[in-house]
N, C-alpha and C positions, 0 to 999 in steps of 0.2 A: 206763167202760173207760178204762184209762190210755193215754196217747199212745205210739206206737211207730213205728220205722222198719224197713222191710224192705230188705234188699240182695238183688239177684238178677242173674242173667245170662240172656241169650237169644242165639238164632242162633249156637249152638256157641261161646258165651263171646266172641263178637265185639261184643256190646252188653253193657254193665254198666248196671244200673238201680237207682234207689233211689225209694222212695215212703214217704210219711209221713201219719199222722193227728195233728194238732197242736192240736185244739180246746182242751184244757185248758191247754196252754202259752200259748196266745195269750189266753185268758181270764184267766189269772193275770197276764200282763203288763198287760192292760187294767186290772185291779183295782189292781195296784201303782202304775200311772202315771195312772190315771183319764183314759185317752185318749179323744178323740172318735172317732166311727166311722171316719173317714178315716184317722186315725193308728193306730187299732187294726189296720186293714187293712195299712197301710204297715209298721208294726213286726212285725205278725203274719207277713206274708210274708217279711220279712228273717229273723226268728227261724226260721221253717220251713225256708227255704233254708239258713240257717246250721247248723241241727241236722243236716241231711243231709251238708252239706260237712264238718262236724266229724268224722263218722264215716268220712270218706275219709282222715283223718290216720292215721299208722301208729304213732307213739309214744305211750306212756301219758301223757306230760307235754306233748304237743304241744297248742298252743292256736291257734285260728283266730279272727281278728277281721275282721268285715265292717263297714266304715265308709262312710257316705254323707255327703258335704258338698254342700249343694245351695243354689241361690238362692231356692227357693220357700219359702212360709211355714213348712214343716216344719223348715227350717234344717239338719237333719241327723239321722242315725240311727246307732247303734253296737250291734252284736251280737257277743257272744263265745261260742264253743262249743269243747267238748273232744271227744276221740275216743270218749267213753262216752255221748253223747247229752244231755249236760248243756248248757243254753244259757241266756243272759240278755241283756237288751238294754234300751235306753231311747231315747226321741226327745227331741231338744233342745227342741222345742215340741210338748207332748203334745195340745194342743187346736188343731185346724185345722178350719174349716167352710167348704166350698166347694159350689157347685151340682154336681149329678151331671155326669159327662162325656157325650160325644156318644152313648155306648151306654147311657146311663142308669145307669151304675154309680158307685160311690164313686170320686172323682177323685184317686187317689193320684198319678198323673203330674202334675197340676197342683199338688198339695201340695209335691212335690219340685222340679219344673221342671228347669232346667239344673243339672249337677252332676258330681261325680267319685265313682265307686265304687273304694274301695281294699280289697284283700284281703291281710291280713297273716297269715303263717304263722310262729309262733314254735316252731321245732323243736329248741330247745336249742343252736343254732349261735351263732357270735359275733354275727351279725346276723339278724334275722328276714327272711324272704322277703316283699317287697312287690310286688304287682301292681296295676295301676291301669288304669281305662278310663273314658271319658266315659259319663255316663248316656245311654241311647239313647231310652227312653220315660218313664223314671221309674216304670214299672209294676213294676219290680224283677225279675220272671221274665225278661223280655227283656234286661234289663241283665246279669243273671248269665249268660245264654246267650251274649251278646256277650263277656263277660269271659273265659269258658272258651275261646272261639274265638280271641281276640286275645292274651291273656296266657298261656294254657297250651297253646294250639294243639290243644284237644280239641273236636272237633265235638260239640255237646251240644244237647239240648232240655230246657228248664226250664219246668215249669208250677206255679204257686203260686196258692192261693185262700184268702180269708177271707170267710165268709158271716155276716152279722149278723142277730140277731133285732130285732124292732121296739123292744124295751126296751134296745137297744144292747149287749146281752150277745152273746158269740160263739156262734153256731149251729153252725158247722162250720169247720174249717181243715185244710188239708193240701197236698200237692203231690207232684211227682215230678221226678226228674233222670235223663235218659237220656244215655249217653255212648257214642261209637263208638270202638272200639279201632283202632290202625293197620292191622290186617289184616282189617278189615270188608270183605266182598266188595261190589262196586259194586251188584249187584242187590239186596242186602239194604238198602243205604243208600237206594236208589230207592224200594223198597217202604215202608221206615220213614218217609221224607219224605211219601210219599203218605198213609200211615196217620195221621201227626200232623196233617195238614191236614184230615182227616175227623172226628176225635174231638171229643167235647164239651169244653167248657172245664172246668177243674178245679172251679170253683164248681158247675157243673151236675152233675158227678160226685159231689161232696160232698153236694150237695142230695138226690141219690138215695140217700145213705147208704152209698156204696161204700167199702170197706176199702182199704188200700194194696195188698193182694194183688189185689183185684178191679180196681183202677185199672191195675196193671201188666198183668193178664190182658187187659183191654180194649184197651190200647194195643199190647201185644207178643205177644198170644195166638198169632198166626200163625207167630211165630218160636221158639215153644217156651220158655216162661219157667221158670226154675229158681230158686226162692227159696233163698238160701244162708245167710241170717242174719236174726234179728229182734232189734232192739235197743230197749229202753225208752228213752223220751226225755221231757224235761220242763223246765220253767223251773226253774233251779236257781242260786241266788246264794250264793256262798261267803264273803260278807262276815262280819266279826266286829269286836268292839270292839278286839281286838288289832290287826287289820289296819288299822283306822281310826287307832289310835294311832300306828302306823308312818307312816302318811301325814301326821299332824299333826307328827311328829318331823322331817319334811323341811322344815318352815317355818324361816325364819331366826329367830335368838335375839331379834332385834329385834321381829319379829311376835309371837312367843310372849309376850314380855315385855308387849307391848301389850295382848294378850288377857287375860293374868293381871291386868294393872293395872286393867282394867275391873271386876274383882271379882265377876263373874257366871259361873255355869255356862254352857257352850255346847252346842248341839245340832248334831251333824253327820249328815247323811243320806247313805246309800249312793245313788249315782246309778243303779245298775242295779235296785234293788228298793225304794228309798225308805224303807228301815228307818232309824229315827232312833236315834242313840247319844248319850247324855248324858255330858259330861265336866265334873266338878267342878273347882273351883280347885286342889284337892289333886291330882287326876288330871293336870291341866295342869302343875303344878309338878313332878310326877314325870316327865312326858314332857320337860320343860325340862331336867332333870338329865341325862337320857340323851342 
């Protein structure tokens, strides 16, 4: 089954909700980048959150970038998403191995350690919107929850999970984002906070095979969930030889002359999907002319 996102409302539209199944997306990222289990979980969680946040964007050409710069061995993560459920991403260090954390789970927080989360929204204005916050736990879901509260002043609950098979392939991945509208009644807020404290973790839900609809029904059932949209999502890189050529064209003439003088073809890899593009000396001379 392909990955998808559901958008929903609850409690007379005073709660908006998103849930996602992202197993294929995370597995594709793992294959592209040959990530270790900890980094599959880290990148997978950020891709999962980014895909849902991308669909919150209004414009067809709007782009969302989530960037984590951190002091841990992961070094950093970048994810880009659009409004149509397309998402791509990479880790600066795809292979990190650490002992399990205190709960016996993959130690994503240890891999990231201290750092900054930046949320960049390019909505076609002169300058993109940039919101930043310090990483709270490095577990990513809590960090996104904190970002929404501090940078966008939207009380939110974010749950993200990646479950691995013993052969290090992705068994399940998914998550949810719940957000309170400014007019949410106090009694609804109290009930929702209580409910969130009682629910299973996202990985437990995924391990049971729960769909995005079932996850939202489990969390928000007492508030009356109404699914408003279902959006296909997946890992999608829009790189091409032409786009890489444009990137090479930004090199200085001196640098281009140096590469050409070496007399050998070069290979340039896309950071997001690791696809390799070969440029012959003739290709490079053509770019140099332009």
